[in-house]
N, CA, C and O atoms as a MOPAC input file, in Angstrom:
PM7 MOZYME 1SCF
protein

 N    -72.12800 1   -14.52400 1   -65.05700 1
 C    -71.49700 1   -13.86700 1   -65.32600 1
 C    -73.26800 1   -13.40300 1   -66.48100 1
 O    -74.08000 1   -14.26200 1   -66.82400 1
 N    -73.38300 1   -11.91100 1   -66.81000 1
 C    -74.46600 1   -11.18900 1   -67.83400 1
 C    -73.28900 1   -11.35700 1   -69.23000 1
 O    -72.06400 1   -11.23200 1   -69.22500 1
 N    -74.17300 1   -11.66300 1   -70.28400 1
 C    -73.64000 1   -11.34500 1   -71.46000 1
 C    -72.81000 1    -9.80500 1   -71.71900 1
 O    -71.68500 1    -9.65100 1   -72.19300 1
 N    -73.63800 1    -8.90200 1   -71.30500 1
 C    -73.16000 1    -7.84000 1   -71.44600 1
 C    -71.98000 1    -7.79800 1   -70.33500 1
 O    -71.75500 1    -6.58900 1   -70.28600 1
 N    -71.24300 1    -8.31000 1   -69.57000 1
 C    -70.39400 1    -8.35600 1   -68.70800 1
 C    -69.74400 1    -8.91300 1   -69.56000 1
 O    -68.90200 1    -8.16100 1   -70.05100 1
 N    -69.75500 1   -10.34100 1   -70.14200 1
 C    -69.15000 1   -10.92600 1   -70.94600 1
 C    -68.21000 1   -10.01300 1   -72.10300 1
 O    -67.00900 1   -10.03600 1   -72.37100 1
 N    -69.45700 1    -9.14400 1   -72.68400 1
 C    -69.02700 1    -8.49800 1   -74.15800 1
 C    -67.70600 1    -7.71000 1   -73.72200 1
 O    -66.59000 1    -8.03000 1   -74.13100 1
 N    -68.00900 1    -6.37400 1   -72.62700 1
 C    -67.62200 1    -5.07100 1   -71.97400 1
 C    -65.99900 1    -6.28400 1   -72.12000 1
 O    -65.26900 1    -6.26300 1   -73.11100 1
 N    -65.70700 1    -7.47800 1   -70.56000 1
 C    -64.68900 1    -7.99000 1   -70.90400 1
 C    -63.85400 1    -8.63200 1   -72.10900 1
 O    -62.65100 1    -8.89000 1   -72.15500 1
 N    -64.94700 1    -8.82900 1   -73.16200 1
 C    -63.84100 1    -8.82900 1   -74.35300 1
 C    -63.25000 1    -7.69600 1   -74.54000 1
 O    -62.02600 1    -7.58000 1   -74.48100 1
 N    -64.31100 1    -6.42500 1   -74.86500 1
 C    -63.64900 1    -5.55600 1   -75.27400 1
 C    -62.02300 1    -4.39500 1   -74.89600 1
 O    -61.30600 1    -3.59200 1   -75.49200 1
 N    -62.18700 1    -5.15900 1   -73.23700 1
 C    -61.56000 1    -4.03200 1   -72.80900 1
 C    -60.07300 1    -5.41900 1   -73.09700 1
 O    -59.05200 1    -4.78500 1   -73.36300 1
 N    -59.84100 1    -6.66400 1   -73.09800 1
 C    -59.06100 1    -7.76400 1   -73.96200 1
 C    -58.60200 1    -6.97300 1   -75.21000 1
 O    -57.64900 1    -6.28900 1   -75.58600 1
 N    -59.90000 1    -7.47800 1   -75.69000 1
 C    -59.05800 1    -6.33900 1   -77.60200 1
 C    -58.47500 1    -5.16100 1   -77.47300 1
 O    -57.41000 1    -4.92900 1   -78.04500 1
 N    -59.00300 1    -4.39100 1   -76.81700 1
 C    -58.57700 1    -3.15100 1   -76.50900 1
 C    -57.05300 1    -3.33600 1   -76.36400 1
 O    -56.31100 1    -3.17800 1   -77.33300 1
 N    -56.41400 1    -3.80300 1   -74.66300 1
 C    -55.29400 1    -4.04500 1   -74.78500 1
 C    -54.11100 1    -4.66400 1   -75.13900 1
 O    -52.96200 1    -4.65900 1   -74.69800 1
 N    -55.05000 1    -5.52900 1   -76.61200 1
 C    -53.73300 1    -6.19200 1   -77.24200 1
 C    -53.75000 1    -5.31800 1   -78.98700 1
 O    -52.77400 1    -5.31400 1   -79.73700 1
 N    -55.11700 1    -4.64500 1   -79.30300 1
 C    -54.64200 1    -3.84600 1   -80.48600 1
 C    -53.55700 1    -2.40200 1   -80.00500 1
 O    -52.70300 1    -1.88500 1   -80.72600 1
 N    -53.89200 1    -2.03900 1   -78.71800 1
 C    -53.38800 1    -0.79800 1   -78.58900 1
 C    -52.15300 1    -0.10000 1   -78.45400 1
 O    -51.81900 1     1.06400 1   -78.67200 1
 N    -51.28900 1    -1.58600 1   -77.84500 1
 C    -49.78000 1    -1.67600 1   -78.51200 1
 C    -49.27400 1    -1.63400 1   -79.79200 1
 O    -48.44400 1    -0.90400 1   -80.33300 1
 N    -49.96200 1    -2.59100 1   -80.18000 1
 C    -49.54900 1    -3.50300 1   -81.59600 1
 C    -49.32500 1    -1.89500 1   -82.33700 1
 O    -48.30100 1    -1.32500 1   -82.71400 1
 N    -50.45000 1    -1.57200 1   -82.34300 1
 C    -50.56400 1     0.10300 1   -83.40200 1
 C    -49.52700 1     0.87900 1   -82.63300 1
 O    -48.98600 1     1.72600 1   -83.34300 1
 N    -49.19400 1     0.85100 1   -81.68700 1
 C    -48.12200 1     1.68700 1   -81.27300 1
 C    -46.94000 1     0.82400 1   -81.62800 1
 O    -45.85000 1     1.34500 1   -81.86600 1
 N    -47.06000 1    -0.04000 1   -81.65800 1
 C    -45.01500 1    -0.78400 1   -82.24700 1
 C    -45.39200 1    -0.02500 1   -83.96200 1
 O    -44.77400 1     0.96000 1   -84.36800 1
 N    -46.33100 1    -0.61600 1   -84.65000 1
 C    -46.48500 1    -0.58900 1   -85.81300 1
 C    -45.77200 1     1.21900 1   -86.23600 1
 O    -44.86000 1     1.59500 1   -86.97200 1
 N    -46.70100 1     1.90300 1   -85.37700 1
 C    -46.08900 1     3.92800 1   -85.68400 1
 C    -44.44200 1     3.69100 1   -84.84700 1
 O    -43.70700 1     4.67700 1   -84.87800 1
 N    -44.06200 1     2.78700 1   -84.34000 1
 C    -42.73900 1     3.51300 1   -83.79600 1
 C    -41.27300 1     2.86000 1   -84.16800 1
 O    -40.11400 1     3.25900 1   -84.05400 1
 N    -41.87700 1     1.69000 1   -84.65600 1
 C    -40.46600 1     0.86100 1   -85.34300 1
 C    -39.72900 1     1.40300 1   -86.31800 1
 O    -38.52400 1     1.40100 1   -86.57000 1
 N    -41.21900 1     2.13400 1   -87.10400 1
 C    -40.02600 1     2.98500 1   -88.29700 1
 C    -39.30700 1     4.28200 1   -88.11400 1
 O    -38.23900 1     4.78400 1   -88.46500 1
 N    -40.18300 1     4.55100 1   -87.53000 1
 C    -39.38800 1     5.63600 1   -86.71200 1
 C    -37.89300 1     5.73800 1   -85.93800 1
 O    -37.13800 1     6.66800 1   -86.22200 1
 N    -37.63300 1     5.03400 1   -85.24800 1
 C    -36.60100 1     4.17900 1   -84.49600 1
 C    -35.32700 1     4.12600 1   -85.62600 1
 O    -34.24900 1     4.72100 1   -85.61800 1
 N    -35.91500 1     3.14800 1   -86.61500 1
 C    -35.11100 1     2.96400 1   -87.46200 1
 C    -34.17700 1     3.98200 1   -89.01900 1
 O    -33.29400 1     3.81000 1   -89.86000 1
 N    -35.47800 1     5.35700 1   -88.40400 1
 C    -35.27600 1     6.21200 1   -89.47300 1
 C    -33.73400 1     6.74300 1   -89.72600 1
 O    -32.87300 1     6.78200 1   -88.84700 1
 N    -33.53900 1     7.18100 1   -91.22000 1
 C    -32.31300 1     8.14600 1   -91.11200 1
 C    -32.52800 1     8.78900 1   -92.26500 1
 O    -33.23400 1     8.34900 1   -93.17300 1
 N    -31.77700 1    10.12500 1   -92.27800 1
 C    -31.97000 1    10.85900 1   -93.75600 1
 C    -31.42900 1     9.90300 1   -94.83300 1
 O    -30.86300 1     8.81300 1   -94.74500 1
 N    -31.91300 1    10.92800 1   -96.23100 1
 C    -31.49000 1    10.28100 1   -97.31800 1
 C    -31.40400 1    11.17000 1   -98.35600 1
 O    -32.40500 1    11.58900 1   -98.93700 1
 N    -30.37500 1    11.46500 1   -98.61100 1
 C    -29.48500 1    12.61500 1   -99.20500 1
 C    -30.61200 1    13.78000 1   -99.67600 1
 O    -31.32000 1    14.07300 1  -100.63900 1
 N    -30.31900 1    14.17900 1   -98.48000 1
 C    -30.54600 1    15.37900 1   -97.91200 1
 C    -29.94900 1    16.82400 1   -98.51200 1
 O    -28.77500 1    16.96800 1   -98.17000 1
 N    -30.33600 1    17.65700 1   -99.12200 1
 C    -29.47800 1    18.87800 1   -99.61100 1
 C    -29.33400 1    20.05200 1   -98.76600 1
 O    -30.29500 1    20.76600 1   -98.47800 1
 N    -28.37100 1    20.22100 1   -98.44200 1
 C    -28.32200 1    20.83600 1   -96.86600 1
 C    -26.99500 1    21.89300 1   -98.37400 1
 O    -26.22700 1    21.57700 1   -99.28200 1
 N    -27.64000 1    23.44000 1   -97.56300 1
 C    -26.70700 1    24.64900 1   -98.69000 1
 C    -25.90800 1    25.17000 1   -97.29900 1
 O    -26.37200 1    25.01700 1   -96.16900 1
 N    -24.72000 1    25.76200 1   -97.57800 1
 C    -23.95400 1    26.03300 1   -97.04200 1
 C    -23.48200 1    27.21600 1   -97.54000 1
 O    -23.23200 1    27.23800 1   -98.74500 1
 N    -23.28600 1    28.30000 1   -96.82800 1
 C    -22.65000 1    30.16300 1   -97.28400 1
 C    -21.34500 1    29.99600 1   -96.71800 1
 O    -21.28300 1    29.46100 1   -95.61100 1
 N    -20.18200 1    30.40100 1   -97.34600 1
 C    -18.76500 1    30.70200 1   -97.05600 1
 C    -17.63500 1    30.19100 1   -97.91800 1
 O    -17.86200 1    29.12000 1   -98.48200 1
 N    -16.88800 1    30.54900 1   -98.05100 1
 C    -15.83200 1    30.14900 1   -98.88600 1
 C    -15.22400 1    28.59500 1   -99.24100 1
 O    -14.97700 1    27.77200 1   -98.35900 1
 N    -15.03700 1    28.35700 1  -100.64600 1
 C    -15.09000 1    26.56400 1  -101.17100 1
 C    -14.55200 1    25.60500 1   -99.79300 1
 O    -15.12100 1    24.55400 1   -99.49700 1
 N    -13.71200 1    25.99200 1   -99.24400 1
 C    -12.47700 1    25.45800 1   -97.99200 1
 C    -13.86000 1    24.89900 1   -96.55300 1
 O    -14.02100 1    23.81600 1   -95.99000 1
 N    -14.53600 1    26.12400 1   -96.43000 1
 C    -15.20000 1    25.68300 1   -95.26700 1
 C    -16.42400 1    24.98700 1   -96.26600 1
 O    -16.52200 1    23.85600 1   -95.79000 1
 N    -16.99000 1    25.04000 1   -96.92300 1
 C    -18.29400 1    24.00500 1   -97.50400 1
 C    -17.60900 1    22.90600 1   -97.72700 1
 O    -18.38700 1    21.97400 1   -97.51900 1
 N    -16.40400 1    22.43900 1   -98.08800 1
 C    -16.17100 1    21.41800 1   -98.35600 1
 C    -15.43600 1    20.24400 1   -97.10000 1
 O    -15.37800 1    19.01600 1   -97.16100 1
 N    -14.93800 1    21.19000 1   -96.00400 1
 C    -14.65500 1    21.59200 1   -94.31700 1
 C    -16.68800 1    20.33300 1   -93.92800 1
 O    -16.84500 1    19.22400 1   -93.41600 1
 N    -17.31800 1    20.96400 1   -94.29400 1
 C    -18.65600 1    20.38200 1   -93.89700 1
 C    -18.92900 1    19.39500 1   -94.25100 1
 O    -18.88300 1    18.42800 1   -93.49100 1
 N    -19.47700 1    19.24400 1   -96.08900 1
 C    -19.17100 1    18.36100 1   -96.86600 1
 C    -18.68700 1    16.76500 1   -95.80800 1
 O    -19.37500 1    15.96700 1   -95.17200 1
 N    -17.39000 1    16.86500 1   -96.02800 1
 C    -16.49400 1    16.30900 1   -94.94600 1
 C    -16.58400 1    15.54500 1   -93.99000 1
 O    -16.40400 1    14.33100 1   -93.90400 1
 N    -17.00100 1    16.64300 1   -92.93600 1
 C    -17.56700 1    15.73600 1   -91.54400 1
 C    -19.04100 1    14.77500 1   -91.68100 1
 O    -19.36600 1    13.66800 1   -91.25200 1
 N    -19.62500 1    15.67700 1   -92.39500 1
 C    -21.39600 1    15.34200 1   -92.88900 1
 C    -21.24300 1    13.45600 1   -93.41900 1
 O    -21.97800 1    12.48900 1   -93.22600 1
 N    -19.73700 1    13.65300 1   -94.23500 1
 C    -19.69000 1    12.31200 1   -95.23500 1
 C    -19.03600 1    11.11600 1   -94.27000 1
 O    -19.12900 1     9.89000 1   -94.34300 1
 N    -18.39400 1    11.91500 1   -93.41500 1
 C    -17.57200 1    10.90600 1   -92.18800 1
 C    -18.76800 1    10.56100 1   -90.73500 1
 O    -18.80600 1     9.46100 1   -90.18400 1
 N    -19.34000 1    11.32800 1   -90.47300 1
 C    -20.63600 1    10.95300 1   -89.62400 1
 C    -21.54800 1    10.13200 1   -90.27500 1
 O    -21.97900 1     9.14700 1   -89.67500 1
 N    -21.93200 1    10.39500 1   -91.47100 1
 C    -23.13400 1     9.23500 1   -92.45000 1
 C    -23.09500 1     9.44700 1   -93.77800 1
 O    -23.75400 1    10.26100 1   -94.42500 1
 N    -22.23200 1     8.61900 1   -94.17900 1
 C    -21.53400 1     8.43100 1   -95.75800 1
 C    -23.09300 1     8.08100 1   -96.23300 1
 O    -23.89700 1     7.26700 1   -95.77800 1
 N    -23.20300 1     9.16300 1   -97.48900 1
 C    -23.94600 1     9.15000 1   -98.32600 1
 C    -25.59000 1     9.83200 1   -97.81400 1
 O    -26.70800 1     9.42300 1   -98.12900 1
 N    -25.18500 1    11.04700 1   -96.88800 1
 C    -26.65200 1    10.26000 1   -96.33900 1
 C    -27.10300 1    12.49900 1   -96.84800 1
 O    -28.11600 1    13.19900 1   -96.85000 1
 N    -26.10400 1    12.63700 1   -97.06400 1
 C    -25.93400 1    14.45800 1   -97.40700 1
 C    -25.71500 1    15.08200 1   -98.83900 1
 O    -25.00100 1    14.43800 1   -99.60700 1
 N    -26.08500 1    15.89400 1   -99.13700 1
 C    -25.88000 1    16.45700 1  -100.46900 1
 C    -25.77700 1    17.88600 1  -100.05200 1
 O    -26.82200 1    18.51900 1   -99.89600 1
 N    -24.32400 1    18.60100 1   -99.80700 1
 C    -24.08500 1    19.57800 1   -99.63900 1
 C    -23.44000 1    20.13200 1  -100.82000 1
 O    -22.61900 1    19.72700 1  -101.64200 1
 N    -24.31900 1    21.55700 1  -100.54900 1
 C    -24.54800 1    22.65100 1  -101.49000 1
 C    -23.77500 1    24.16700 1  -101.23100 1
 O    -24.19800 1    24.70200 1  -100.20600 1
 N    -22.71200 1    24.97300 1  -101.96400 1
 C    -22.07200 1    25.81400 1  -101.43400 1
 C    -22.72800 1    27.15900 1  -101.84600 1
 O    -23.25500 1    27.01300 1  -102.94900 1
 N    -22.87500 1    28.32000 1  -101.39700 1
 C    -23.61300 1    29.39900 1  -101.48300 1
 C    -22.37000 1    30.82400 1  -101.60600 1
 O    -21.35400 1    30.99200 1  -100.93200 1
 N    -22.62300 1    31.20700 1  -102.10400 1
 C    -21.53800 1    32.10600 1  -102.35800 1
 C    -22.13900 1    33.51500 1  -100.87700 1
 O    -21.49200 1    33.98700 1   -99.94200 1
 N    -23.48100 1    33.73600 1  -101.28900 1
 C    -24.51400 1    34.66100 1  -100.18200 1
 C    -25.55900 1    34.22600 1   -99.59900 1
 O    -26.45300 1    33.66800 1  -100.23500 1
 N    -25.60400 1    34.39100 1   -98.45900 1
 C    -27.06300 1    34.35800 1   -97.65300 1
 C    -28.18500 1    34.42100 1   -98.70600 1
 O    -29.19400 1    33.75600 1   -98.47000 1
 N    -28.12300 1    35.19400 1   -99.92600 1
 C    -29.64500 1    35.58700 1  -100.43000 1
 C    -29.77400 1    34.16300 1  -101.44400 1
 O    -30.83400 1    33.59500 1  -101.70600 1
 N    -28.45300 1    33.77300 1  -101.91300 1
 C    -28.19600 1    32.97200 1  -102.94000 1
 C    -29.01300 1    31.46200 1  -102.14300 1
 O    -29.72600 1    30.63600 1  -102.71400 1
 N    -28.65100 1    31.49100 1  -100.85100 1
 C    -28.83300 1    30.08600 1   -99.86100 1
 C    -30.26600 1    30.41300 1  -100.29800 1
 O    -30.71600 1    29.90400 1  -101.32500 1
 N    -31.12100 1    31.39300 1   -99.41500 1
 C    -32.28000 1    31.94200 1   -99.39200 1
 C    -33.31900 1    31.52200 1  -100.19200 1
 O    -34.38100 1    30.99800 1   -99.85600 1
 N    -32.67600 1    31.96100 1  -101.88700 1
 C    -33.19000 1    31.74200 1  -102.93000 1
 C    -33.15000 1    30.19500 1  -103.32400 1
 O    -34.04100 1    29.77000 1  -104.06000 1
 N    -32.37700 1    29.53000 1  -102.96600 1
 C    -32.26900 1    28.24700 1  -103.02100 1
 C    -33.46300 1    26.99700 1  -101.97900 1
 O    -33.94400 1    25.87500 1  -102.14000 1
 N    -33.48000 1    28.18900 1  -100.83200 1
 C    -34.37100 1    27.44100 1   -99.94100 1
 C    -35.63800 1    27.35900 1  -100.36000 1
 O    -36.21800 1    26.28100 1  -100.48600 1
 N    -36.24400 1    28.66300 1  -100.64600 1
 C    -37.46400 1    29.08200 1  -101.19100 1
 C    -37.90900 1    28.39300 1  -102.47600 1
 O    -39.13200 1    28.31100 1  -102.59700 1
 N    -37.12600 1    27.84800 1  -103.52500 1
 C    -37.30800 1    26.93600 1  -104.57100 1
 C    -37.30200 1    25.45500 1  -104.39700 1
 O    -37.56100 1    24.61800 1  -105.26200 1
 N    -36.87600 1    25.19700 1  -102.81100 1
 C    -36.65400 1    23.68100 1  -102.64700 1
 C    -35.52500 1    22.92900 1  -102.96500 1
 O    -35.36400 1    21.70900 1  -102.93000 1
 N    -34.87700 1    23.69500 1  -103.23300 1
 C    -33.17100 1    23.52000 1  -103.58400 1
 C    -32.37600 1    23.02000 1  -102.64900 1
 O    -31.20500 1    22.77400 1  -102.94000 1
 N    -32.77700 1    22.82400 1  -101.59700 1
 C    -31.95100 1    23.04500 1  -100.57700 1
 C    -32.80700 1    22.79400 1   -99.15300 1
 O    -32.25000 1    22.93900 1   -98.06500 1

């Protein structure tokens, strides 16, 4: 077997090992990712805001911060200012 064929074989084997390893390094953190203190804005009466907050708290405790707004314009302003 020639020297070039051996080098080519080593490169192919090396890539066959490295590519899956790199994929695992990028995929594994994403598979366990969860939201952390995500601010959410809700427009509506206090009862509706409280209901939404309770539902999110039940599904993923402590992961969402729900803020109520009186109008959609207030919510849009908060979103533009990156408050929610």
